[in-house]
N, C-alpha and C positions, 0 to 999 in steps of 0.2 A: 147579298154582296154589299160591301161598304161603298157609299157614294163617293166618288173621287172628288178631291178639292180642286182648287185652281192650280193649274200647272201640273196636273197629274193625269194619268190614263189608267183605266181599269181593264183587265183582260183575264182570261182563264187559261190554265195550263192544258194543252191538248192531250196530255198523257193521263193526269189524275184529276182533271177538272177542278183544281183548286183555284179560288178567287184570289187574284194578285193585283197589286197596284204599283205603278212605276212613275217616275217623273217624265214629263214630256220631253225633256232634253235627252232621255235615254232611249227614245224611240229608234228602232232599227238595230239596237245592240243586242248581243247574246248574253243572257243571264241564266243562272241555275235555279230551278224550282226548289223552294225550301221544303216541299213535301216529298217529292219523288226523286229530286236531284237531277232531273233531265235538263239538258241545255235547250232553252227556247229563245225565240226572238221577240223583243218587245214591239208590239204594233204601234203605229202612229195614230194621232187624232184624225178624225174625219175632216175633210175640207168643208169649210162653211160656204154656203151658197151666197153669191153676191147679189145684192138688190139690183133690179133692172134700172139702168140709167135713163134718166128723163131727157127729153130733147132740150137743147139749149134755149129754145125759144119759149119753152113753157115757163110760166111765171111760178115762182115758188110761193106757195100760200104762206101767209104770215103765221107765226107760231101763236098759239093761244096765250093769253095773259096768264102769268102764273097766279095760281090761286094759293090762298094761305093754307098751310098744312094743318090738319086737324090737331087740336090741342092734345098733348099727351098728359096722361095723369102724372102727378108728382111721384117721384121715387121715394119710397119709404125706407127708413133705415132697416138694417137686417134684424135688429131686435124686435121689430114689429111683426116678424114672421115666426110664429111658433113652429117647433119641430114636427108636431103632429098635424099641422095644417098644410095641405098640398099647395104648391105654388102655381098660380094661374097666370098664364102669359096673355096679355091683351092681344086681340086679333090684329090690331094695327101694327104690332111689332113682328108678326110672322111674315117672313119674306119667302115667297115661293121660289123653289129651285127647279129648274127644268133640266132633265137628263137627256143627252143626245140619244136618238134612237139606236145608234150603232153600239152604244154601251149597254143597252138593255139585253140581258140574256134570254134566249128563247126558252120556252117551257120545256122541261125534261120529257123526252120521248117515252111513251109507254112501252113496257117490255113486250116483245112479240108474243102473240098468242098462238099456241100450237093448234093446227087445224084439227077438227074433230075426227076421231077414228071411225073408219067405215067398217073394219072387220070386227067380229065379235069373239075372236079367239083369245087365249090367255096371253098376257103380256110376257115378253121374254125376260127371264131373270138374268141379272148380272152374274157372270161366273165368279165363284168364290176363289180367292187366291189359293194356290197350291199349299198343302201342309208341309212344313219344313221340320227337319230333325237334325241333330248335331252329331258329328263324328269327330273323335279326337285324332289329332295328327300324331302318328307314331314316333315322330322325332322330337317335337317341342310341346306336345299336349295342347295345342291350340284348337279351339272348337271350329270346325269347318261345317257350315250349314248347307244342306242339300234338300232336294225334293224327291218324291217317289219316282219321278221320271228320270232322275239322274242316278238311279241305283245301277251299279255295275260300271259306271264311268269313272274317270279319274279327274280330280280337281287339284288345284295347286294351293298349298297352304299359304295364307296371306303373310305369315311371319317368317318362316324359314324357306318358303318356296319349294317344299318337298312335294312329290306327287302323293296324293291320298286317294285310295280306291274307296268308293262309296259302297258299303255293304247294305244289305236290306235290314231295316230296323227291326228289332225284336218287339213283339207285341207284349205289352204289359198285362199280366193276368188281372182280371177284374175280380176284386175281392167282394164277395157277397156273404154277408152274415145272415145265415138262416137260423131262425129261432123256432124250435119245435115246441109248440105250446103244450103238447101232451106230457113232456118231461117234467113240467112244473105243476101238473094237476095234483091236488091234494097235499101240496107241500106248504108248510107254514114257516115263514121267516120271522124271526124275532131276535132281539138282542139277548145275550146271555146274562145271567145274574151277576151283579157286581161282586168283585172279589175284594175282600178287605186287605189293604196294604199294611205292612208293618210300620208302626209309628214308635217314636222315641219319647219316653216319659222323662220329665225333667228330673225326677228323683231316682231314676234307674241306675245311674252310674255312681251315686253316692257323693258326687262332687257338686258343690254349689256353683252354677254357671249362670251367665246372663241369658243365653239362648240354648235351645235344644241342639243346634248345629255344633256349637262348641263342645257340648257333652259327647256327641257322636264322634267328633274328631279326636278327642282325648282317649276315648275307649279304643278306637282303631289304632292309635299310636301305641297304646299299652299292649294290645294283642300282637302287633307287629314286633315289638321288642321281645315279648315272650317267645314267639315263634323263631326269632333269630337266635335266641339263646339255645333253644332245643335242637335246631338243625345242626348237622355237622359242617365242618369246613368245606366249602364247595371246591376248594383247590385240590384236595386229595380224593374226593369222592369220584370224579369222572374216571379214574384209572381202573377201577374194578366194578363200577356200576354199569350194568347192562351188557357185560362181556359175554355171559352165557346166552343171553337172549339173542345176541348177534350171531353166535355160533349155531343156534337152532334155526336160523332163517333158511328156508328151502333153497332160495337163490344162492346163498353163500355155500351151502352144502353141495349143490350141483356144480358150482364153479370150483370148489375144492376137489371134487372127484375128477373133473377134467384136468385140473392142474397136476394132480397126483399121477394120472395116467401119462401125461406128457413128460413129467420128470422121470418116471420109471422107464419110459421108452428110451429117453436119451441115455440114462445110465446103462440099461441093458445093451443097447446098440453100441455104445462107446466101448464097453468091455469086450464085446464080440469083435469090434474093429481092431482093437489092440491085439487080440489073439490072432486074427487073420494076418495082420501086418507082421507078426513074429514067426509065422509058419511059412517055410519056403514052398514054392509050387504055384499052382494056379490061384491061390487065395489072395494074391495081390489085387486081383480085380474086385473081389468081395471087399477087401480093405478100402479100396478107392470109393466104391459105391457106398460103403458104410460111412466113410468120412463125409461125403456129400449129404447123406441122409441125416447124420448127426448135426451138421451145420444148419440145414433147413429146419430141423426140429428145434434146435436151440433158438434160432431167430423167432420162430412161431411161438414157442413157449415164453420167451422173454417179452414179446409183444402182448400176449394174452395175460400173463401174470402181472406185468407192469401196469397195463391199463386197469386191471381189476384192483390192484393194491392202491393206486392213486385215487381211484373212485371211492374206495373205502375210506381213505384218509380225508378226502375233501368232504364227503358226506358226514363223517364223524366230527370234523372241525366245526360244522354248522350246528352241532347239538342233536343230530338225528340218531336215534337208537338203531333204526333199520335203514339200509341203503334203499333209496327210492328210485334212482335212475342209474341203471347199469349201462356200460358201453354197448353199442350195437354189434350184432354178430357179423362183423366185417373185418377181416385181417388187416386191411389197409388202415381202417380207423384205429385198430389196436396199435399198429406200428406208430401212428402219429401221436396218439395219446400217451404212449409209453416212453416218449423221448425224454421227459424230465426224470423218469425212473432210471433209464440207462445212463443219462448224464450224471445223476447223483451217485450212482453206484461206481461208475468209472472214476469220477473226481475224488470220491472218498478213498478209493483204493490206490491212488497215485502216491501218496506218502509211503504207504506200505511197500509198493513196488520199488521205490527208491531205496528204502532200507533193505529190502529183499536182495537187490543187486549189490549193495554195499557189503552186506553180510556174506554173500557168495564170493565176493572178491577177497574177503578175509579168510575163506576156507570153511565157513559154517555149512553143515550138510543141509540139503534141500528139504528134508523132512522136518527140520526145526525152523527153517526160514518161513514156512507158510503161516506160522503164528503171527508174523508181522502184518501180513495181509488182513488176517481176521481182526487184529487189534485196530488197524487203521480204519477198516470199514465200521467197526463197532463205535469208534470215537467220533468220526466225522460224518457218517451217513445221516444221522438225525438232523444235524445243523444244516448240512448242504441241501437235503431234501426239503426241509421246511423253508429255507431261503428261496429255493426255486419255485415252490408253490406260492409263497407270499409275493414274490416279484413278478411271477407270470412269464419269466424268460428262461432261456437255457444257458445264459452266460453269467448271470449274477449268482455266483456260488455262495457268497456270504452277504446276507441282507442285514442292514443296520437295525431294523426292528427286532430281528431274531437274535442278533448278538446282544442287544439291550435286554431282551427277555431272558437270555441265559444268565446275565448278571443280576437282574432284579428278581427273577423267579427261580432262584436256585433250588428250592425245595421240590417243585414239580419236575425239574430236569433231573435232579438226583434220583428221585423215585423212578423216573422212566429208565434211567441207566441201570438201576438195580434190577428192575424187572426184565429188561432186555438182556442182561448178563446171564440170567438163567436160561433164556431162550437160546443164546449163543452157545452156552455149554451143552445144551441138548443137541444142537446141530453138530457140534464137534464130536460128541459121542456117537451119533449115527454115521458120521463120515468114517469113523474108525472101524465100523462094521462092514464097509464096502470091500469086496474082493471079487475077482473075475468069475468064480464059480457060484456066485450068489443066485438063488432061485428067483424066478419071476415074481412069485407071491411076496417075497421079502422086498423086492424092488418096489412093488406097489405100496407096501407098508412104509418104506422109507420116503417114497414120493409123497404120501399123505402127510407124514410128519413134517417134511420140509414145507409143503404148501400151507399147512396149518400155522407153522411158525411164521411164515411170511405174511399171511393175512392178519395174524394176531399182532405182529410187529407194527404194521401200518395202522391197525385199529388203535393201538396204544399211542402212536404218533399223532393221530387225529384227536385223541382225548387230551394229549398234552397241549396241542394248539388251542383246544376249547378251554382248558383250564387257564391258560395264559390270558385268553380273551376275557374270561370272567374276572380274573384278578385285575386286569387293566381297567375294566369297567367299574369295579368296586373302588379302585383308587381314584378314578375320575369323580365318582359320586361323593366320596369323602372330601375331595378337594373342593367340589362345588358347595 
């Protein structure tokens, strides 16, 4: 502790035992300890003892005569004291300072010593803290910590204040890697022999270059140019490349058989319903039941063939020769996925229906007016169906990229219309063969032809989309 000077008092903080000093004038005032911050009171200086008073009659002894002070050595200048020589203070200049007993701190008390143990048993161990695990809040995914004793109870989430039931934690499986030494007995592990890698000689290309890398680059460019000249135009190739391989796919054949059976059932049941409706008697009930059955089969067939055809078009537009992912065997999924098919078919037939009604008003027979519907579907169905697939909606019937493709890629679109014209002519010929007395076997044949034409049509539509994508990519490469 620092010795207090004149007019100051030294004391210790009763809280942290820090040595403090204050002025005598501050005695009795409350101050804050700079170490622990506790408010303490400054003590006052101890009172000095008064000397006993002598009686008035006692004579005061005379003071001794002052003696001459011992001679002090002369003070040398500071230059006479080198820095490496310690400074010695003469003893006569040392003034003793007496410290009041009240300011001397008592020695620190020794820590208490525990009494010796009399029992010889083991010492009790401190219980380990309980093991905790975390549980996610089902509302906000905050981790709520709990112990094994709290399993089955309910705790409150600290963030959203939702009740969280504490389940029993799952035990993590302990992974043990067991190595059976007998499996490696007699086996010799060594590296395989080095394989020579192909290298490029500087004179193999016949061109004088600075490095072998430049020679390899020039040879690769020459091979690429030769291959590009030998290959056919990729814009026309997709329309007839891989079409027979697609028809031989077992999944395509199976779906074609199902579609042919559904179409044949609709045609046969529709003709029977027309006959029942025209016969007087009890057959009106059969006609009503047949009409309901035809409606149900038509919706089911449209959903099945629509989802199948759209899947074929999408997979083909990605450049796949075979369809990898077919729709699930669920009529509800068929109905949802076939909505673009039904929307495109109805929208493309609207102009034909308008002309059909206008021609009927002019007195044209109905047998001739059906031609307007076929022409309308033939002209507008590819553009509308491609626009719906490109936009991913059911309302955008004409997409700007598709219209731009029709103008810029005239040759692929003209090729598609020429091929599909032959398919449309085939459908028109088969429709002319339909009559009420047609046998069931012929209905199956006609249903197979119509299903094959529908699958082939959407296969060619997917090839058209792929060809337009190839052409657009080639134009971007040339522009770059």
